[in-house]
C-alpha positions as CSV (number, residue, x, y, z in Angstrom):
1,X,130.3,5.8,-76.4
2,X,130.4,9.2,-74.7
3,X,130.9,10.4,-71.2
4,X,127.2,11.5,-71.2
5,X,126.3,7.8,-71.8
6,X,128.1,6.8,-68.6
7,X,126.8,9.7,-66.6
8,X,123.2,8.8,-67.6
9,X,123.7,5.1,-66.7
10,X,125.3,6.0,-63.3
11,X,122.3,8.2,-62.3
12,X,119.6,5.9,-63.7
13,X,120.9,2.8,-62.0
14,X,122.2,4.2,-58.8
15,X,125.9,4.3,-59.2
16,X,126.7,8.0,-58.9
17,X,124.5,11.1,-58.2
18,X,125.3,14.8,-58.3
19,X,126.0,16.0,-54.7
20,X,123.3,18.2,-53.2
21,X,121.3,17.8,-56.4
22,X,118.0,19.0,-54.8
23,X,119.7,22.4,-54.1
24,X,121.1,22.7,-57.6
25,X,124.2,20.6,-57.0
26,X,127.7,21.3,-55.8
27,X,130.2,21.7,-58.6
28,X,132.4,18.7,-59.2
29,X,131.1,16.9,-56.1
30,X,129.5,13.5,-56.4
31,X,127.7,11.0,-54.2
32,X,128.1,7.3,-54.7
33,X,124.7,5.6,-54.7
34,X,123.8,2.0,-53.6
35,X,125.5,0.3,-56.5
36,X,128.4,2.9,-56.8
37,X,129.4,2.5,-53.1
38,X,129.5,-1.3,-53.6
39,X,131.6,-1.0,-56.8
40,X,134.0,1.4,-55.2
41,X,134.4,-0.6,-52.1
42,X,135.0,-3.7,-54.2
43,X,137.8,-2.0,-56.2
44,X,139.4,-0.8,-52.9
45,X,139.0,-4.2,-51.3
46,X,140.6,-6.0,-54.3
47,X,143.4,-3.5,-54.4
48,X,144.1,-3.9,-50.7
49,X,144.0,-7.7,-50.9
50,X,146.4,-7.8,-53.9
51,X,148.8,-5.2,-52.7
52,X,148.8,-5.8,-48.9
53,X,147.4,-9.2,-47.9
54,X,148.9,-11.2,-50.6
55,X,152.4,-9.6,-50.4
56,X,154.8,-10.5,-47.6
57,X,156.6,-7.1,-48.0
58,X,153.6,-4.8,-47.4
59,X,151.7,-3.4,-44.5
60,X,148.9,-0.9,-44.2
61,X,148.2,2.5,-42.7
62,X,145.3,4.9,-42.2
63,X,146.7,8.3,-41.4
64,X,144.7,11.4,-40.3
65,X,143.4,13.8,-42.9
66,X,144.3,16.8,-40.7
67,X,148.1,16.9,-40.0
68,X,150.5,19.4,-38.4
69,X,150.9,22.3,-40.9
70,X,154.7,22.0,-41.0
71,X,154.2,18.6,-42.8
72,X,153.1,20.6,-45.8
73,X,155.9,23.1,-45.5
74,X,158.4,20.3,-45.4
75,X,156.9,18.4,-48.3
76,X,157.0,21.6,-50.5
77,X,153.2,21.9,-50.9
78,X,153.0,25.3,-49.2
79,X,155.5,26.8,-51.6
80,X,155.1,24.7,-54.8
81,X,151.7,23.0,-54.9
82,X,150.0,25.5,-57.2
83,X,148.8,26.0,-60.7
84,X,148.9,29.1,-62.9
85,X,145.4,30.7,-63.0
86,X,143.8,33.4,-65.2
87,X,140.5,35.2,-64.9
88,X,138.1,36.4,-67.5
89,X,137.5,40.1,-67.0
90,X,134.0,39.8,-68.5
91,X,132.4,36.6,-67.2
92,X,134.7,36.2,-64.2
93,X,135.3,32.5,-64.8
94,X,138.7,31.1,-63.9
95,X,140.9,28.8,-65.9
96,X,144.3,27.0,-65.6
97,X,146.6,29.0,-67.8
98,X,148.6,26.0,-68.8
99,X,145.4,24.1,-70.0
100,X,143.8,26.9,-72.0
101,X,144.7,25.4,-75.4
102,X,143.2,22.1,-74.4
103,X,139.8,23.6,-73.9
104,X,137.2,24.1,-76.7
105,X,136.5,27.9,-77.2
106,X,133.7,30.2,-78.1
107,X,134.4,32.5,-81.1
108,X,132.3,35.3,-82.6
109,X,133.5,35.3,-86.1
110,X,133.8,38.8,-87.8
111,X,133.3,37.3,-91.2
112,X,129.8,36.0,-90.4
113,X,126.7,37.9,-89.2
114,X,125.7,37.1,-85.7
115,X,127.9,34.0,-85.9
116,X,128.8,32.2,-82.7
117,X,130.9,29.1,-83.1
118,X,132.2,26.5,-80.7
119,X,135.7,25.8,-81.9
120,X,137.5,22.5,-80.9
121,X,140.5,22.8,-78.6
122,X,143.7,24.0,-80.2
123,X,142.1,24.7,-83.6
124,X,141.6,28.0,-85.4
125,X,138.2,29.2,-86.6
126,X,137.6,27.5,-90.0
127,X,136.0,30.7,-91.4
128,X,138.6,33.4,-90.5
129,X,141.5,31.4,-89.3
130,X,141.7,33.3,-86.0
131,X,143.0,31.5,-82.9
132,X,141.7,32.0,-79.4
133,X,142.9,35.1,-77.6
134,X,139.9,35.9,-75.4
135,X,138.0,33.9,-72.8
136,X,137.3,30.3,-74.1
137,X,133.9,30.3,-72.3
138,X,132.2,33.5,-73.2
139,X,134.4,34.5,-76.1
140,X,134.3,38.2,-75.2
141,X,136.4,38.9,-72.1
142,X,140.2,39.5,-72.0
143,X,142.1,37.2,-69.6
144,X,144.2,38.5,-66.7
145,X,147.9,37.7,-66.5
146,X,148.6,34.3,-64.9
147,X,149.2,34.1,-61.2
148,X,149.9,31.1,-59.0
149,X,147.0,29.6,-57.1
150,X,147.7,27.2,-54.2
151,X,145.5,24.1,-54.5
152,X,145.3,23.2,-50.8
153,X,142.1,23.7,-48.9
154,X,142.7,25.8,-45.7
155,X,140.9,25.3,-42.5
156,X,141.5,26.0,-38.8
157,X,141.9,23.8,-35.7
158,X,140.2,24.9,-32.6
159,X,137.6,27.7,-32.0
160,X,139.7,30.6,-33.1
161,X,140.5,31.4,-36.8
162,X,144.0,32.7,-36.5
163,X,147.3,32.0,-38.2
164,X,148.4,29.8,-35.3
165,X,145.5,27.5,-35.9
166,X,145.8,27.3,-39.7
167,X,146.0,23.8,-41.1
168,X,145.1,22.1,-44.4
169,X,143.0,19.3,-45.8
170,X,145.6,16.9,-47.1
171,X,146.2,17.1,-50.9
172,X,147.7,13.6,-50.9
173,X,147.9,10.6,-48.7
174,X,151.6,10.1,-49.2
175,X,152.9,12.4,-46.5
176,X,150.9,10.5,-43.8
177,X,153.1,7.5,-44.7
178,X,156.3,9.4,-44.7
179,X,155.8,11.0,-41.2
180,X,154.9,7.5,-39.9
181,X,157.9,5.8,-41.5
182,X,159.8,5.2,-38.2
183,X,156.7,4.3,-36.2
184,X,155.9,1.5,-38.7
185,X,159.5,0.4,-39.1
186,X,160.0,0.0,-35.3
187,X,156.6,-1.5,-34.5
188,X,156.5,-4.0,-37.3
189,X,160.3,-4.8,-37.4
190,X,160.4,-4.6,-41.2
191,X,163.4,-5.2,-43.4
192,X,164.0,-3.3,-46.7
193,X,162.6,-3.5,-49.2
194,X,159.1,-3.0,-47.8
195,X,156.0,-1.0,-48.6
196,X,153.3,0.9,-46.7
197,X,149.9,1.1,-48.4
198,X,147.0,3.5,-47.7
199,X,143.6,4.2,-49.0
200,X,142.1,7.6,-48.1
201,X,140.5,10.9,-49.1
202,X,142.5,13.8,-50.4
203,X,141.4,17.3,-51.3
204,X,142.6,19.7,-54.0
205,X,141.0,23.1,-54.8
206,X,141.2,22.5,-58.5
207,X,140.8,25.6,-60.7
208,X,139.0,23.7,-63.5
209,X,137.6,20.4,-62.2
210,X,135.2,18.4,-64.4
211,X,134.7,15.5,-66.8
212,X,132.4,13.7,-64.3
213,X,134.4,12.0,-61.5
214,X,137.7,12.2,-63.5
215,X,138.8,15.4,-61.8
216,X,137.2,16.5,-58.6
217,X,138.1,18.5,-55.5
218,X,137.5,15.6,-53.2
219,X,138.8,12.2,-54.2
220,X,140.1,8.9,-52.9
221,X,143.6,7.6,-53.4
222,X,145.0,4.1,-53.3
223,X,148.7,4.7,-52.7
224,X,151.8,2.8,-51.9
225,X,155.2,4.0,-50.7
226,X,157.7,1.2,-51.3
227,X,161.0,1.8,-49.5
228,X,164.2,0.5,-51.1
229,X,167.8,0.4,-49.9
230,X,169.7,2.8,-52.2
231,X,173.0,1.0,-51.6
232,X,171.7,-2.3,-53.0
233,X,171.9,-3.5,-56.6
234,X,169.9,-6.1,-58.5
235,X,171.7,-7.7,-61.4
236,X,174.2,-4.9,-61.4
237,X,171.5,-2.1,-61.5
238,X,170.4,0.2,-58.7
239,X,167.7,-1.5,-56.7
240,X,165.3,1.6,-56.9
241,X,165.4,1.5,-60.7
242,X,164.6,-2.2,-60.9
243,X,161.8,-1.9,-58.3
244,X,160.4,1.0,-60.2
245,X,160.1,-1.1,-63.4
246,X,158.6,-4.0,-61.4
247,X,155.9,-1.8,-60.0
248,X,155.0,-0.3,-63.4
249,X,154.6,-3.9,-64.7
250,X,152.7,-5.0,-61.7
251,X,150.2,-2.1,-61.7
252,X,149.6,-2.4,-65.5
253,X,149.0,-6.2,-65.0
254,X,146.5,-5.4,-62.2
255,X,144.2,-3.5,-64.5
256,X,144.4,-6.2,-67.1
257,X,143.6,-8.8,-64.5
258,X,140.3,-7.2,-63.6
259,X,139.0,-6.7,-67.1
260,X,140.5,-3.5,-68.6
261,X,141.3,-4.3,-72.3
262,X,145.0,-4.0,-73.1
263,X,144.4,-1.7,-76.1
264,X,142.9,0.9,-73.7
265,X,145.9,1.1,-71.5
266,X,149.4,2.5,-72.2
267,X,152.4,3.7,-70.2
268,X,153.7,7.2,-70.7
269,X,157.0,8.4,-69.5
270,X,157.3,11.9,-68.0
271,X,159.6,14.2,-69.9
272,X,162.4,15.7,-67.9
273,X,160.8,19.1,-67.8
274,X,157.5,17.9,-66.4
275,X,159.0,15.8,-63.6
276,X,158.0,16.8,-60.1
277,X,160.8,18.4,-58.0
278,X,161.2,15.2,-56.0
279,X,161.1,12.7,-58.9
280,X,164.0,10.8,-60.4
281,X,161.6,9.2,-62.9
282,X,157.8,9.0,-63.3
283,X,155.6,6.9,-65.6
284,X,151.9,7.2,-65.9
285,X,149.5,4.4,-66.7
286,X,147.0,6.1,-69.0
287,X,143.5,4.9,-70.0
288,X,141.6,5.8,-73.1
289,X,138.7,7.6,-71.4
290,X,135.8,9.1,-73.5
291,X,137.7,12.4,-73.1
292,X,140.9,10.9,-74.6
293,X,144.0,9.4,-73.1
294,X,144.4,10.5,-69.5
295,X,146.3,9.5,-66.4
296,X,144.8,6.6,-64.4
297,X,147.8,6.0,-62.1
298,X,151.2,7.5,-61.6
299,X,154.3,5.5,-60.6
300,X,157.1,7.7,-59.4
301,X,160.6,7.2,-58.1
302,X,160.6,9.9,-55.3
303,X,164.2,9.1,-54.2
304,X,164.9,10.0,-50.6
305,X,163.5,13.6,-50.9
306,X,160.5,13.2,-48.5
307,X,162.2,11.4,-45.7
308,X,165.1,13.9,-45.7
309,X,162.8,16.8,-45.8
310,X,160.8,15.6,-42.8
311,X,163.9,14.7,-40.9
312,X,165.3,18.2,-41.5
313,X,162.1,20.0,-40.5
314,X,161.2,17.8,-37.5
315,X,164.7,17.1,-36.2
316,X,163.9,13.4,-36.0
317,X,166.0,10.7,-37.6
318,X,164.1,8.9,-40.4
319,X,166.7,6.3,-41.4
320,X,167.0,2.5,-41.7
321,X,170.0,0.7,-40.2
322,X,171.6,-1.5,-42.9
323,X,172.9,-4.5,-40.9
324,X,175.0,-5.8,-43.7
325,X,176.9,-2.5,-44.2
326,X,176.6,-1.4,-40.6
327,X,175.4,2.1,-41.6
328,X,172.2,4.2,-41.5
329,X,170.6,4.9,-44.8
330,X,167.7,7.0,-46.0
331,X,165.6,4.7,-48.2
332,X,164.6,5.6,-51.7
333,X,160.8,5.4,-52.4
334,X,158.8,4.0,-55.3
335,X,155.3,5.4,-55.3
336,X,152.4,3.7,-57.2
337,X,149.5,6.2,-56.7
338,X,146.1,5.3,-58.1
339,X,142.8,7.1,-57.9
340,X,139.8,5.0,-56.6
341,X,137.4,7.3,-58.4
342,X,139.3,7.2,-61.7
343,X,139.7,3.5,-61.5
344,X,136.0,3.1,-61.0
345,X,135.3,5.3,-64.0
346,X,137.8,3.3,-66.2
347,X,136.3,0.0,-65.1
348,X,132.8,1.3,-65.9
349,X,133.8,2.6,-69.3
350,X,135.7,-0.5,-70.3
351,X,132.9,-2.8,-69.2
352,X,130.1,-1.0,-71.1
353,X,128.7,-2.8,-74.1
354,X,125.7,-2.3,-76.4
355,X,124.7,-5.5,-78.1
356,X,121.8,-6.7,-80.2
357,X,120.0,-9.7,-78.9
358,X,117.1,-11.1,-80.9
359,X,116.5,-7.8,-82.5
360,X,116.6,-5.8,-79.3
361,X,119.4,-3.7,-77.8
362,X,121.0,-5.1,-74.7
363,X,123.2,-2.8,-72.5
364,X,125.5,-4.9,-70.4
365,X,128.4,-4.1,-68.0
366,X,130.9,-6.9,-68.4
367,X,132.5,-6.1,-65.0
368,X,134.9,-8.6,-63.5
369,X,133.0,-10.6,-60.9
370,X,135.4,-9.6,-58.1
371,X,134.4,-5.9,-58.5
372,X,130.8,-6.2,-59.7
373,X,128.6,-4.4,-57.1
374,X,126.0,-7.2,-57.0
375,X,127.1,-10.8,-57.5
376,X,123.7,-12.6,-57.6
377,X,120.1,-11.5,-58.3
378,X,117.3,-13.8,-57.3
379,X,114.2,-13.4,-59.4
380,X,110.7,-15.0,-59.2
381,X,109.2,-16.0,-62.5
382,X,105.7,-15.2,-61.2
383,X,105.4,-12.8,-58.3
384,X,101.7,-13.6,-57.7
385,X,102.6,-17.1,-56.7
386,X,103.2,-16.9,-53.0
387,X,105.3,-20.2,-52.8
388,X,107.6,-19.0,-55.6
389,X,108.2,-15.6,-53.9
390,X,108.8,-17.2,-50.5
391,X,111.3,-19.6,-52.0
392,X,113.1,-16.8,-53.8
393,X,113.4,-14.8,-50.5
394,X,114.7,-17.9,-48.7
395,X,117.4,-18.3,-51.5
396,X,118.3,-14.7,-51.3
397,X,118.8,-14.9,-47.5
398,X,120.9,-18.0,-47.9
399,X,123.2,-16.6,-50.5
400,X,123.5,-13.2,-48.9
401,X,125.6,-14.8,-46.1
402,X,128.5,-14.9,-48.5
403,X,127.8,-12.6,-51.5
404,X,125.9,-9.4,-52.2
405,X,122.6,-10.8,-53.4
406,X,119.4,-8.9,-54.3
407,X,115.8,-9.8,-54.9
408,X,113.6,-8.2,-57.6
409,X,110.1,-8.9,-58.8
410,X,109.1,-5.5,-60.2
411,X,109.0,-6.5,-63.9
412,X,108.6,-9.5,-66.3
413,X,111.6,-11.9,-66.2
414,X,113.1,-10.6,-69.5
415,X,113.2,-7.1,-68.3
416,X,114.6,-8.2,-64.9
417,X,117.4,-9.9,-66.7
418,X,118.2,-6.7,-68.7
419,X,118.3,-4.6,-65.5
420,X,120.8,-6.9,-64.0
421,X,122.9,-7.0,-67.2
422,X,123.0,-3.2,-67.2
423,X,124.4,-3.0,-63.7
424,X,126.9,-5.8,-64.2
425,X,125.4,-8.6,-62.0
426,X,127.3,-11.8,-63.1
427,X,124.5,-14.3,-62.3
428,X,120.7,-14.5,-61.9
429,X,118.8,-17.2,-60.1
430,X,115.2,-17.7,-61.3
431,X,112.6,-19.6,-59.2
432,X,109.7,-20.9,-61.3
433,X,106.7,-23.2,-61.1
434,X,108.8,-26.3,-61.7
435,X,110.9,-25.4,-58.6
436,X,107.9,-25.4,-56.2
437,X,105.4,-27.5,-58.0
438,X,101.7,-27.0,-58.4
439,X,99.5,-28.2,-55.5
440,X,96.3,-27.8,-57.5
441,X,97.6,-30.2,-60.2
442,X,99.2,-32.5,-57.7
443,X,102.6,-31.8,-59.1
444,X,105.6,-31.8,-56.7
445,X,108.4,-29.3,-57.2
446,X,111.9,-30.5,-58.2
447,X,113.6,-28.0,-55.9
448,X,115.8,-26.8,-58.7
449,X,116.4,-23.3,-60.0
450,X,117.8,-21.7,-63.1
451,X,121.1,-19.9,-63.0
452,X,121.7,-17.5,-65.9
453,X,125.2,-16.3,-66.9
454,X,125.4,-12.6,-67.7
455,X,128.0,-12.7,-70.5
456,X,126.8,-15.7,-72.5
457,X,123.2,-15.6,-71.4
458,X,123.3,-19.4,-71.1
459,X,121.4,-21.2,-68.3
460,X,121.8,-24.2,-66.1
461,X,119.3,-26.0,-63.8
462,X,120.7,-26.5,-60.3
463,X,119.4,-28.0,-57.0
464,X,118.7,-25.3,-54.4
465,X,120.8,-27.3,-51.9
466,X,123.9,-27.1,-54.2
467,X,123.7,-23.3,-54.9
468,X,126.3,-22.3,-52.2
469,X,128.8,-24.8,-53.6
470,X,128.1,-23.8,-57.2
471,X,128.5,-20.1,-56.6
472,X,131.6,-20.7,-54.4
473,X,133.1,-22.3,-57.5
474,X,131.9,-19.7,-59.9
475,X,132.9,-16.7,-57.8
476,X,136.2,-18.1,-56.8
477,X,137.9,-18.6,-60.1
478,X,135.9,-21.3,-61.8
479,X,134.6,-20.6,-65.3
480,X,131.0,-20.9,-66.4
481,X,131.9,-23.7,-68.9
482,X,133.7,-25.7,-66.2
483,X,131.0,-25.4,-63.5
484,X,128.0,-25.1,-65.7
485,X,129.1,-28.1,-67.9
486,X,128.3,-30.5,-65.1
487,X,124.6,-29.4,-65.2
488,X,124.0,-29.2,-68.9
489,X,124.3,-25.7,-70.3
490,X,121.3,-24.5,-72.2
491,X,120.4,-21.4,-74.2
């Protein structure tokens, strides 16, 4: 399965569209369609529930995107948040200098007549043995010497564009938490260790964004800053190191819990030379994307760097009073930082299946029901029968009080099932003639409908009055075999 397969599915079924597509599109900018926004919201909702609502040691925050410019001076972003950039003197394209050897390159081989070859990343030409020295895109232009390029988007507050009004679109959500540390501490009367969680947009003027929604200039982070007393130990070990390992395990388990297959996840430790200037230790949770193993989430031990920097630049004390030791301490920070967009991409890729059913291909997204964009689809077996359609609409209205429920009658029932399989809907409800009866034949309806399970394609026949109870069980932890077994599962 390739990235193109996922991109095609996303556009065709209303998950993700190219931004401003009718005007030719905006590079590496994407719009979430009707199903995409539901999927993304569900991922964020589940993350918030698990990391904030279910934990006694966590609170939430929603900080402003625009902040005082000194925030970014104190954090090091003004001076250090940059990538080395090179330009092609011929085609004028720009590239990250440190990623050039990871990019496939174009080569005009001198040993072949009019031969233009696309050579895989990091490999030499198989004809002449040459390695890339020119532009990887056009294969003709020389590259300029590397120069540092700051990744922050600049803007201005107020009506005048002058240095005094210069500010930035935040490149990360973390700093909004750090500068609010004392506000949250005092207002909520928290005791260490505790965490502050935030979900929000961040912006980075990436030199070479791409690979669909994997790397974009506008993205959404799901981030935690977990504050730990550096004077404490757990089983003889520094508390920050123990909590770091706990968060690595917890975050890895979270992806497993919602359907990511274990063989597609791994933990990669950062080497000493690649650690950020603030980090004592960093581990990435990587996913096996169609583009290869790449970062899904980073979990860093940021020590006390950020709080000390903001205290120094602002002149405000950002400490915690340790009652036991009767001293003020600057907490260490463990930071699990996940991308909502990358998480969505990973869940889509991992859920995608192509199966053969009775000689035909079935595309199905085996999304965990907690994150599936639509929970239930109500389908009429015959759309020309008014009483069937009316009953289906009544059922949809009933179930929509609690779950995202859709109605569809735009195809035959087999094709309707396939459409819902392809977008990951866990259950379909079918209203048929047996449900409503046949007045002309004097037959009364049994007021039962068919529920179909996405993964097994098995069916059960359930009274309409019992649908809320049945779906409450199915969508709140009950298994298909447990719930469906009471009604007699059929093929």
